[in-house]
MIDOSE-1310 file (N, C-alpha, C; in nm, 2 decimals, decimal comma, always signed):
residues 93
mkrg	-1,49/+4,57/+2,13/-1,59/+4,51/+2,06/-1,54/+4,39/+1,98; -1,60/+4,27/+2,00/-1,55/+4,15/+1,93/-1,62/+4,15/+1,79; -1,54/+4,10/+1,70/-1,59/+4,09/+1,56/-1,63/+3,94/+1,53; -1,74/+3,93/+1,46/-1,79/+3,80/+1,42/-1,70/+3,73/+1,32
gfty	-1,72/+3,60/+1,29/-1,64/+3,53/+1,19/-1,72/+3,42/+1,13; -1,66/+3,37/+1,02/-1,72/+3,26/+0,95/-1,61/+3,15/+0,92; -1,65/+3,03/+0,93/-1,57/+2,92/+0,88/-1,64/+2,87/+0,75; -1,57/+2,83/+0,65/-1,63/+2,80/+0,53/-1,55/+2,69/+0,46
imtn	-1,62/+2,62/+0,37/-1,56/+2,52/+0,28/-1,59/+2,55/+0,14; -1,49/+2,55/+0,05/-1,51/+2,57/-0,09/-1,45/+2,45/-0,17; -1,49/+2,44/-0,29/-1,44/+2,33/-0,37/-1,43/+2,38/-0,52; -1,38/+2,29/-0,60/-1,37/+2,31/-0,75/-1,49/+2,25/-0,82
dchs	-1,50/+2,26/-0,95/-1,61/+2,21/-1,02/-1,63/+2,06/-1,01; -1,52/+1,99/-1,00/-1,53/+1,84/-1,00/-1,53/+1,79/-0,85; -1,53/+1,87/-0,76/-1,53/+1,84/-0,61/-1,41/+1,75/-0,57; -1,30/+1,77/-0,64/-1,18/+1,69/-0,60/-1,10/+1,75/-0,49
vlyt	-1,13/+1,88/-0,46/-1,05/+1,95/-0,36/-1,15/+2,01/-0,26; -1,12/+2,00/-0,13/-1,20/+2,07/-0,03/-1,11/+2,17/+0,05; -1,14/+2,29/+0,04/-1,06/+2,40/+0,11/-1,14/+2,45/+0,22; -1,08/+2,45/+0,34/-1,15/+2,51/+0,46/-1,08/+2,63/+0,50
gvta	-1,16/+2,74/+0,52/-1,10/+2,87/+0,56/-1,18/+2,94/+0,66; -1,13/+3,05/+0,71/-1,19/+3,14/+0,81/-1,18/+3,28/+0,77; -1,28/+3,36/+0,79/-1,28/+3,50/+0,76/-1,38/+3,58/+0,84; -1,36/+3,71/+0,85/-1,45/+3,80/+0,91/-1,56/+3,85/+0,82
nlek	-1,53/+3,84/+0,69/-1,62/+3,89/+0,58/-1,63/+3,78/+0,47; -1,73/+3,70/+0,49/-1,75/+3,59/+0,40/-1,77/+3,63/+0,25; -1,86/+3,73/+0,23/-1,89/+3,77/+0,10/-1,76/+3,82/+0,03; -1,69/+3,90/+0,09/-1,56/+3,95/+0,03/-1,46/+3,84/+0,01
rvye	-1,45/+3,75/+0,10/-1,35/+3,64/+0,08/-1,39/+3,55/-0,03; -1,51/+3,51/-0,04/-1,56/+3,43/-0,15/-1,53/+3,50/-0,29; -1,56/+3,63/-0,29/-1,54/+3,71/-0,41/-1,39/+3,70/-0,45; -1,30/+3,71/-0,35/-1,16/+3,70/-0,38/-1,12/+3,57/-0,43
hkqg	-1,18/+3,46/-0,38/-1,15/+3,33/-0,43/-1,19/+3,32/-0,58; -1,31/+3,36/-0,60/-1,37/+3,35/-0,74/-1,29/+3,43/-0,84; -1,24/+3,55/-0,80/-1,16/+3,63/-0,89/-1,02/+3,56/-0,92; -0,97/+3,48/-0,83/-0,85/+3,41/-0,86/-0,73/+3,50/-0,87
dnpg	-0,73/+3,62/-0,81/-0,62/+3,71/-0,82/-0,50/+3,67/-0,73; -0,53/+3,61/-0,62/-0,42/+3,57/-0,53/-0,36/+3,44/-0,56; -0,23/+3,44/-0,58/-0,16/+3,31/-0,61/-0,17/+3,22/-0,49; -0,18/+3,09/-0,51/-0,18/+3,00/-0,40/-0,27/+2,88/-0,43
ftnq	-0,29/+2,80/-0,33/-0,36/+2,68/-0,34/-0,50/+2,69/-0,41; -0,58/+2,78/-0,36/-0,72/+2,79/-0,42/-0,72/+2,83/-0,56; -0,62/+2,92/-0,60/-0,61/+2,96/-0,74/-0,56/+2,85/-0,83; -0,46/+2,78/-0,77/-0,40/+2,66/-0,85/-0,50/+2,55/-0,88
ynvk	-0,59/+2,53/-0,78/-0,68/+2,42/-0,80/-0,82/+2,47/-0,83; -0,83/+2,59/-0,87/-0,96/+2,65/-0,92/-1,08/+2,63/-0,82; -1,05/+2,66/-0,70/-1,15/+2,65/-0,59/-1,23/+2,78/-0,59; -1,36/+2,77/-0,64/-1,44/+2,89/-0,66/-1,58/+2,87/-0,61
kliy	-1,62/+2,75/-0,55/-1,75/+2,72/-0,52/-1,77/+2,70/-0,37; -1,85/+2,80/-0,31/-1,88/+2,79/-0,17/-1,99/+2,68/-0,14; -1,95/+2,58/-0,06/-2,05/+2,47/-0,04/-2,09/+2,45/+0,10; -2,02/+2,53/+0,19/-2,06/+2,51/+0,33/-2,00/+2,63/+0,41
feaf	-2,08/+2,68/+0,51/-2,03/+2,78/+0,60/-2,10/+2,78/+0,73; -2,04/+2,84/+0,83/-2,10/+2,85/+0,96/-2,06/+2,99/+1,01; -2,16/+3,06/+1,08/-2,13/+3,19/+1,13/-2,11/+3,19/+1,28; -2,02/+3,27/+1,34/-1,99/+3,27/+1,48/-1,99/+3,41/+1,53
qnie	-2,01/+3,43/+1,66/-2,02/+3,56/+1,73/-1,89/+3,63/+1,73; -1,78/+3,55/+1,73/-1,64/+3,61/+1,73/-1,55/+3,53/+1,65; -1,45/+3,59/+1,60/-1,35/+3,53/+1,51/-1,28/+3,42/+1,57; -1,25/+3,42/+1,70/-1,18/+3,32/+1,77/-1,26/+3,18/+1,77
eaiq	-1,39/+3,19/+1,78/-1,47/+3,07/+1,76/-1,46/+3,01/+1,62; -1,46/+3,10/+1,53/-1,45/+3,06/+1,39/-1,32/+2,99/+1,36; -1,21/+3,05/+1,42/-1,08/+2,99/+1,40/-1,07/+2,85/+1,46; -1,13/+2,83/+1,58/-1,13/+2,70/+1,65/-1,21/+2,60/+1,56
reks	-1,32/+2,64/+1,51/-1,40/+2,55/+1,42/-1,32/+2,51/+1,30; -1,25/+2,61/+1,24/-1,17/+2,58/+1,12/-1,07/+2,47/+1,15; -1,00/+2,49/+1,26/-0,90/+2,38/+1,30/-0,97/+2,25/+1,32; -1,09/+2,25/+1,38/-1,16/+2,12/+1,40/-1,19/+2,05/+1,27
ikgk	-1,25/+2,13/+1,18/-1,28/+2,08/+1,04/-1,16/+2,03/+0,97; -1,05/+2,11/+0,97/-0,93/+2,07/+0,90/-0,88/+1,93/+0,96; -0,90/+1,90/+1,08/-0,86/+1,78/+1,14/-0,94/+1,66/+1,11; -1,05/+1,68/+1,04/-1,14/+1,57/+1,01/-1,10/+1,50/+0,88
trak	-1,15/+1,38/+0,86/-1,12/+1,30/+0,74/-1,21/+1,36/+0,63; -1,17/+1,33/+0,50/-1,25/+1,38/+0,39/-1,40/+1,33/+0,40; -1,41/+1,20/+0,44/-1,55/+1,15/+0,46/-1,63/+1,23/+0,56; -1,57/+1,27/+0,67/-1,64/+1,35/+0,77/-1,67/+1,49/+0,72
kial	-1,58/+1,54/+0,64/-1,61/+1,67/+0,58/-1,72/+1,67/+0,48; -1,73/+1,56/+0,40/-1,84/+1,54/+0,31/-1,97/+1,53/+0,38; -1,97/+1,45/+0,49/-2,09/+1,44/+0,57/-2,14/+1,57/+0,62; -2,05/+1,65/+0,67/-2,08/+1,79/+0,72/-2,14/+1,88/+0,61
iesm	-2,07/+1,87/+0,49/-2,12/+1,95/+0,38/-2,26/+1,91/+0,34; -2,28/+1,78/+0,33/-2,41/+1,73/+0,29/-2,52/+1,74/+0,39; -2,49/+1,77/+0,51/-2,59/+1,80/+0,62/-2,65/+1,93/+0,59; -2,58/+2,02/+0,53/-2,63/+2,16/+0,50/-2,66/+2,17/+0,35
npkw	-2,59/+2,11/+0,27/-2,60/+2,13/+0,12/-2,58/+2,00/+0,05; -2,69/+1,91/+0,05/-2,67/+1,78/-0,01/-2,64/+1,78/-0,16; -2,68/+1,88/-0,23/-2,65/+1,88/-0,38/-2,53/+1,96/-0,41; -2,45/+2,00/-0,31/-2,33/+2,07/-0,33/-2,35/+2,20/-0,42
rdls	-2,46/+2,27/-0,40/-2,48/+2,39/-0,48/-2,39/+2,50/-0,43; -2,36/+2,59/-0,52/-2,27/+2,71/-0,48/-2,36/+2,80/-0,40; -2,33/+2,82/-0,27/-2,41/+2,90/-0,18/-2,38/+3,05/-0,20; -2,29/+3,08/-0,28/-2,26/+3,23/-0,29/-2,34/+3,29/-0,41
i	-2,42/+3,21/-0,48/-2,50/+3,27/-0,59/-2,63/+3,32/-0,54
């Protein structure tokens, strides 16, 4: 049985950082980011705001999409975010 997946983008309060990730459990992963318990990039830059996500039938598709998004310019990432979330609201609330 294949497991579904999500590709997501998170940011900090001033939108200076865009973090793209992939997970099988979006709710759990966003919670982990918000808790800031794991040392690393997202904790260092206070990345706690979910601003974009896509759902996929299997994790492999989500990983491919993550790679595609990571290869885009910041301007293209912003256009992608604003196509779904023009006000950059936290979608995890």
